[in-house]
N, C-alpha and C positions, 0 to 999 in steps of 0.2 A: 509613385513611390515617395515616401517621406525623406527629406534630406535632414541629416543631422548637422547641427551647428557645433563648431569647436568653441569651448568656453572654459574659463578657469573656475567659474562658479559651479555649485553643485546643481545636479538635475532638479527639475521641478518636483515638489512634493506631490505624491498621489493623494495625500490627505492634507487639507489645508485647515488652519484654525479658523474658528468662527466665534464671534462675540456671543453667539446664542448658545454656546456649549453650556450644558447644565452644571457640570462639575469639572472644569478644566484643571488638570494636573500638570504643572510645569516642572520638569526635571532639568536641572542645570548643573554644569560642571563645577565642582569644587566650592566648598563653603567659604574659602578665602581666595578664590581665583578671580582676578579682575575681568577676565573674559566671560566667565560664568556669571558674575555680577551684571555685566553689561547685557547679556542675553536674558537674564531674569528681569532686568529693568525694562527691556524692550517688550517682554511679555506682560509685565505688570502694566505698562502703559497701554498695551493692546486690549488687555482684559479689564482695564480700569480698576485694578486692584481686586477683582473678583475671581481669584483663582487660588489654588493651593500650590505653594511653591516648596520644592525639596532640593537642597544642595547635596550633591553626591560626589564622592571621590572615587578614584580608580579602585576597583575591586568591591564596591558597595553592591554592585549588581552583576552576577555571574550567570544567572539563569532567569527564565521567565518567572519562576516561583519567587525569586528574590524581588522582582518588580512588583508582583502582586502583593507581597508582604509590605512593601514600602507604601503602596497606594492605600493600604487599609491601616497602617500604623499612624498613631497621632504624631504631629510634627516634633514632639519632644523625643521620639525614638532615636 
């Protein structure tokens, strides 16, 4: 039987980022949020600047259809 450990950190991701991703899309919180900026910076360093970045605010994505639209829309949207 597998023993679960107590932790304050989130559970492991089932999908992990890879530098070999052909078209990584990085969604980060808040266009003016310092935490979101830090997360985007970490992703930018990981992907060595070779990713598409979209800053989103609360309510920008409410359904899966919204997410698909964002991924197809140019960054100026």
